[in-house]
C-alpha positions as CSV (number, residue, x, y, z in Angstrom):
1,M,32.1,69.7,-72.7
2,T,31.0,67.3,-70.0
3,P,27.3,67.1,-69.1
4,E,28.0,69.2,-66.0
5,E,29.9,71.9,-68.0
6,R,27.0,72.0,-70.4
7,H,24.5,72.5,-67.6
8,L,26.5,75.3,-66.0
9,W,27.1,77.0,-69.4
10,Y,23.6,76.8,-70.9
11,D,21.6,77.2,-67.7
12,F,23.6,79.9,-66.0
13,L,26.9,81.3,-67.3
14,K,25.5,82.1,-70.8
15,T,22.7,84.1,-69.2
16,L,24.9,86.5,-67.2
17,P,25.6,90.1,-68.4
18,V,29.4,89.4,-68.6
19,V,31.3,87.4,-71.2
20,F,32.6,83.9,-70.3
21,K,34.9,82.0,-72.6
22,R,34.7,78.2,-72.7
23,Q,37.8,76.0,-72.9
24,K,40.0,79.0,-72.8
25,P,43.8,78.5,-73.3
26,I,45.9,80.3,-70.7
27,G,49.6,79.6,-70.9
28,S,49.9,75.8,-71.2
29,Y,46.5,75.2,-69.6
30,I,43.0,75.1,-70.9
31,V,40.5,76.3,-68.3
32,D,36.8,75.2,-68.3
33,F,35.4,78.7,-68.1
34,C,37.0,82.1,-68.0
35,C,35.5,85.6,-67.4
36,P,38.3,88.0,-68.5
37,S,36.5,91.1,-67.2
38,A,36.2,89.6,-63.7
39,K,39.5,87.8,-63.8
40,L,37.6,84.6,-62.8
41,I,38.2,81.1,-63.8
42,I,35.7,78.3,-63.1
43,E,36.8,74.7,-63.1
44,L,34.4,71.7,-62.8
45,D,36.1,68.7,-61.3
46,G,35.5,65.0,-61.7
47,S,36.7,62.4,-59.3
48,Q,40.3,62.3,-60.7
49,H,40.8,65.8,-59.3
50,Y,40.4,64.4,-55.7
51,E,43.2,61.8,-56.0
52,D,46.7,62.7,-54.8
53,K,48.1,63.2,-58.4
54,G,45.1,65.3,-59.4
55,L,45.3,67.5,-56.3
56,A,49.0,68.1,-56.8
57,A,48.5,69.1,-60.5
58,D,45.6,71.4,-59.6
59,T,47.6,73.1,-56.9
60,I,50.4,73.9,-59.4
61,R,47.8,75.0,-62.1
62,D,45.8,77.2,-59.6
63,N,49.0,78.9,-58.3
64,Y,50.0,79.7,-61.9
65,L,46.6,81.2,-62.7
66,R,46.5,83.1,-59.5
67,N,49.9,84.6,-60.2
68,L,48.4,85.9,-63.4
69,G,45.7,87.7,-61.3
70,Y,42.9,85.3,-61.7
71,T,40.5,84.0,-59.0
72,V,40.1,80.3,-59.4
73,K,36.8,78.7,-58.3
74,R,36.5,74.9,-58.3
75,Y,33.3,73.0,-58.0
76,S,32.8,69.2,-58.1
77,N,30.5,67.6,-60.6
78,R,28.6,66.5,-57.6
79,D,28.1,70.2,-56.6
80,I,26.5,70.8,-60.0
81,H,24.1,67.8,-59.5
82,Q,23.2,68.4,-55.9
83,N,23.6,72.1,-55.3
84,F,23.4,73.9,-58.7
85,D,21.7,77.0,-57.2
86,G,24.4,77.3,-54.5
87,V,27.1,77.1,-57.2
88,C,25.4,79.7,-59.3
89,R,24.9,82.0,-56.3
90,D,28.6,81.6,-55.3
91,I,29.7,82.5,-58.9
92,Y,27.3,85.5,-59.0
93,I,28.5,86.8,-55.7
94,T,32.2,86.4,-56.8
95,I,31.5,88.4,-60.0
96,F,29.2,91.1,-58.8
97,N,30.0,91.4,-55.0
98,Q,26.4,91.1,-54.2
99,D,23.8,88.4,-53.6
100,W,20.8,88.0,-55.8
101,D,17.3,88.2,-54.5
């Protein structure tokens, strides 16, 4: 795992009352994090994902995963560094349909 993936895993996802799988194979892809019960996939993206080739590959990948019924949430590594609480809040709201207080 990248440092950003470790941070999200150990400091948030692992503490939730739902099960997340790390580096989960789905079809020919390996997703960063998957919560099967919520049909949620979380991807953390480095800079290569924002180049034309990376954006095109991610679009194909996301469409495939969405066709399987998953919601795909993408966050940049920069989001993890600069807005970790916001990322965690967004994931929480996506899973539980409610904000935390």
